[in-house]
N, C-alpha and C positions, 0 to 999 in steps of 0.2 A: 264542718267548719263554717258554713254559711249560717247555720242556726246559732252557733256560738257568737258570731259577729253581730247578728240581729239582736240577740239578748243583751249583749254589751252596749250596742248603740241605743237600745231602748232605755237602759239605765242612765246612760249619759244624758239623753234628752230630758229625762225626768229630773235629774240633779240640777241641770241648768235652767229649768223652769221654776224651781223652788227658790223664791226670793230670799227666804230666811237662810237657806243653804248658801246662796251666792254671797250674802253678807259675810258669813264666816269663811267662805272659801277665798274670796277676793278682796272685799272691802276692808275687813278687819286687819289682815296682814299688811295691806298697803297703808292703812291709817297708823298702825303701830310703827311701821318703818318711818313714816313722816315724823311721828312724835319722837322717835329715837334720833332722827336727823337733827331736830332742834336741840336735843340734849347734847349731842356730840359737836354741835356748832356748824353742821353742814349747811343749814338754812338760816343761820343767824349772823351772817356777815363775817364769819371767821375765815380761816384759810380754806383753800380749795379742797384740802384733804380732810378738814375737820379735826386734824390731829397734828399739832406742831408745838415746839417749845415746851416739851415735857419737862417739868421741874424735877430735878433729882439732886440729892446731896451725896457727895463722896467723902468718906472718912478713910484716909490712907494711913494706916499704922505701920505699914511695911517700909523698910529702909532700902529695899532692893530695887532692881531695875524693872521687874515685872509689875510691881505695885504702881510705880510711876507710869509705866506704859499703859496700864488700864485707865488711869486718870487722864493721861494725854489723849486716849481714844475718845473718851466722853467729851473732852474739850476741843477735839479736832474740828477743822472746817467741814469735813465730810458730814458730820452730825450736827452742825450748827443750827440748821433749820428744824431739825427734829427734836433735839434735846437741849435743854437749858440747864447745864450742870454747874454746880458750885461745890467748893471744897470746904471741909470743916475738920477740926481736930477734936471736936467734942461729940462723942457718940450719943450722950443723953440729949444734947440740944438738937441733934439731927432727928432722933426718935420723936422728940416733942414736936418738931415741924411736921413730921408724918402724921402724928395723932391729931394735929390741928388742921389737917387737910391742906397744908401749904405746899406740899410736894407730893409727887406720885410714888417715889421710892427712895430708900436709903441703901447705899452700897458701902459695906464695911470691908476693907481690905486688911486682914489681920497681920500682926507682926509675924515675921518669919515666912510670909507667903512665898517670896522668891526663893528662899533657902529650902522650902519644902518641895520645890520643883527642880531647880538647878543645883547640881552637885557642887559642893564646896571645892574650890581650887586646891586647897591644901590636903584635904582628906579624901576627896572624891565621893563623899557621901552626902545624901540629902538630909535635911532636918526633919523634925516632926511634922505631921500633916497639919496644914493650916488651910482652912476653907473660907472662901469669900462668902459673906452673908448678905443677902438681898432681902430687905424688909419692904413689902409693898403695901399700897393703899387700896383697901377693898372697894373704896368708892370710885377708883379709877382703874378698873381691871385692864382695859386695853393699853393704857399708858404703862401700867406695871408690866404687862407682857412684853412690851417693846424693850424696856430696861433689862428684863431678864434675858431676852434674846441677845442683846448686845454683850452682856456678861458671858453668856454661854458661848457665843461666837468667839470671844476673846480666848476663853479657856480651850476651846476646840483647836484654835490655831496654834496656841502654845503647845498643846499635846501633840498636834500633827508635826510640829517642828522637832520635838524630842524623838518621836518615832522615826522621822526621816533621818535623824542623826544615827540612830541605832542601825537602820538599814544600810546607811552609808559606811559605817565602820565595818559591818559584816562583809560588805562587798570589797572593801579595801583589804581585809584579812584574806578573803578567798583569792583575790588576785595577787596577793603577795606584796602589795605596795606598802604595807606596814607590818611590823612584827607583833606577835601577841603581847610582848612587853610594852609596846607603844599604844596598844589599843585603848587602855583607860584614859591616857592623856588626850588621845585623838577624839575619843567619844565625848570627853568633858568639853573640849574646845568646840566641837561641832554642835553639841547639845546647846551650849550657851548661845552660840551664834544663830542657830536655826530657831531656837525658842524666841530669841530677841527679835529676829526678823519676822517671825509669825505674829508676834504681839504688835508690831508696828504696821502690819498689813491693813488693807481697807476691809472693814468688817461689813459695812452695809453700803451698797451702791445705789444711789438715787439717780434715776435717769428717766427721760421722757420716753413713753412708748412710741414705737414707730407709727407714723400717721397712716401708713398703708394698712396696718393691721388693727389699730386701735380705734379708728373712726375719725373723729374730728380732732386732729392734733393741734389746730390753730388756737384753741382756747386753753391749751394745757401750758403749765408753767415749765420752766427748764428742769425743775426737780419734782418728780412725782412721788409723794409720800403715801403711806398706807391710808386708805379710806375706810373708816370704821363701818360705813354703810355697806361696804362690800362683804362684811361679815354679818352685820345685823339683818340686812334685807333677806338673804336666804335663810337665816335663822328663823325669822318670822314666817316665811313661806313654808318651811319644813314643819314648824309647830302646827300650823293649820292644815298641813297635808294629812296629819294623823286624824284630824276631825273628818276630813273627806273620806278617808278609807273606812273609818268606823261608821260613817253615815251610809256608805255603800254596803258594808257588811250587814248593817241593821236591816236593810231592805230585803235580804234573803229570808230572814225570820219573819219579817212583816208579810211577805208574799205567802209564806207558808200558813200564817194565821188567817190571812184574808182569803185563802183559797186559790190564789193565782198559781202557786207552785203545784198543787195537785192537778190543775188543768194542764199545765205544761207536761207533767209526768204521764198523763194518759194519752198525750199525743205521741207521735213517733219521735220522741226526744229522750235520749238516754240521760241517766243521772250525771254522768261525766260531762255531757254537753251543757246541762243546766248549771252545774257548779263552775265549769270552765267559762261559760258565758257570763255568770255573775262576777267571777273574778276578773274577766276581761273588762267588764263594765266599770268595776272599781278602778282598775289600772288605767283605763283610758280617761276616766274622770279626773283622777289624780294627776295624770300626765298633762291634761288640758289646763288644770289649775296651776301646776308648776310652770308650764310654758308661758301662760299669760302673766304670771307674777314675775318671772325672771325677765321676760321681754319688757314688761312694764317698768321694772326697776332699771333696766338698761336704758330705756329711752326717757323716762321721767327724771331719773337721778344721775344719768351718765355713768352708771356702774359698768365695769368691765372685768370679767374673771379670766381673761386670756383666751386660749385656744377654743373656738366655738365647738369644734368636734368633740373635744374632751369634755366640755361642759355638758353637751348633749348626752354623751355616754353616761356621765355621772347622774344626770337627771333621770334617764331611762332606768338606771340601776336602782336609784334610791326610791323611786315610785314602786318598783317591783318589791323592794324590801318592805316598804310601808304597807303595800297591799297584802303581803304575807301576814303581817301583824293584824290587819283588819279581819282577814278571813279566820285567823286563829281565834280572835276574840269571839267571833260569831259561832265558832264550833264549840266553845265552852259555855256560851250564854244559853239560857233557857227561853228568853223572850227578848223582843226588841228593846224594852226598857233597860234590861241589864246591859245590853251592848252600849246604849247611850251613856249609862252611868259609868261603867268600867272604861269606856272609850274616852270620856272626858278626863278621868283620872290618869289614864295612860298618856293622853296628849300632853298634859301638864308635866307629868313625870319625865317623859321623853324630852320635852322641851328644856327642862332644867338639866337633866343629865347630858343631853346632846350639846348644850352650850348656847341655846337660844337666848337665855337671860344672863348667864354668868359664864365667863370664859372658863373652859375646862382646866386651864393651867392653875386656877385657884383651888382645884380639888386635890385631896390627898391621893397618893399613888394608887391605893386600892380602888377608889372611886373612879379614877381615870381608866381603870381596867373594866369596871362594871359598866361604864357608859358605852362601851363598844357593843352592847346588846341592842342599842338603839340605831335605827337607820340615820337619825339626825346627826349623830357623832361622825359616822363615816362620810356623810355627804359634806358637812361643814369642814371637816379636815381636808377633804379632797378639793373643795372650792378654794380653801385657803392656800393649798399647795399650788393650784393653778394661778391664783391671784399674785403669788410670789414668783411667777415665771415658770411653773411646772408645765410639763407636756402630758400628752395622752399616756405615754409609757409610765410616767411617774404616778398616775392615779389608777393604773390598772389593778393594784392590790385593793384599793377602795372599791372599785367596781366589782371585782371578784368576790369580795367579802359580802357586798350587798346582794349579789345574785345568789350566793350560797345561802344567805339568810332567807331569801325569798323561797328557795327550793325546800329548805328544811321546814320552815313554818307551814308552807302549803301541804307538805307531806303529813305533818302532824294534824293539820286541820282536816284533811281528807279522812284520816284514821278516826278522828273524833266524830265526824259526821256519820261515818259508817257504823261506829260503835253505838251512837245514840239513835241511829235510824232516822235522821232528820229527813233525808230524801225518800227513804222507804215508806214513810207515812203517807206519801202521796199515792 
């Protein structure tokens, strides 16, 4: 164990003595975060959140109560600081506004939307399926995500109301309070009432974080909106974390070519200790990088992702997952140059798939599944969950997935090292 720690500590010191490596590990992600901060308005004298008054146009072709309820939701006082909604009767004109980059999204409520959800009072049947259409602006991915979230929350509350009505009718039948003949009428009345009540509920609650847990509450406004930097900053950190782990993995092959590895192997040091020590060094270096960047973002930009213990657990897990990918690349590469080339490509690919550049909500369904092979995706989703008020229990699936990823990748890497005899050559 002592040898494993010593090997890892040696690699950590080498990494932090390399000025070029430090630029990519620390300076580059911070610089990109600052640049994105200007883009989102965080440092340009805008609102404290960098995201407010999102322009959206609503086209309501539905004559029922649910279509109007969705319009009222966007126009409500609860969302007044976050969304700047206008109504229109012309779909083509609304789409033209979107294409001209005048708005972030267009929400089209089709005719018959209410009838497709609420049963008709006369027949007790619902009409043909009518789906709300949300057209988003690719130039405003974060604002588009907010609009999509509001619509999704509205639909979820309406569906919850309908399910609640079904459960209520079942209980009334079981207890004998109504007869089977009265069940359709009771279900119809409860469904309409509960769906309407759900549609009028508060979808997004904006409140100030408690000063005892959030730090300096004196500078916060009464309403705390979503801060884009809380997503962008860790995205940049995770992007360059992949550089760090491939940098560390490359050193394993470099030491083999330079003769350092053979000298280790002729000493009373087993192959498992050497490989474990190298992996420990990569892990500790990545952990130091993420710790410095996350703390730097916290104090420089005032970012807060919620529960510190949960954030720490997620960071420990994502560095483990990224380290697994670094070791895996080294096990397939024949020389350090291959690790560098492949590692750079993987870093950019994982950054794109993970959501460091473009929100994953803009991806098609199949690509949203593929992105889960990246540690970036699990970590960003987990941090977003925490930033929205999640707890340690809520992000345990993300932590578990990252640790499982690390274990599987390390096992494959060990198999490859043994098959190619990388350590045996010593």
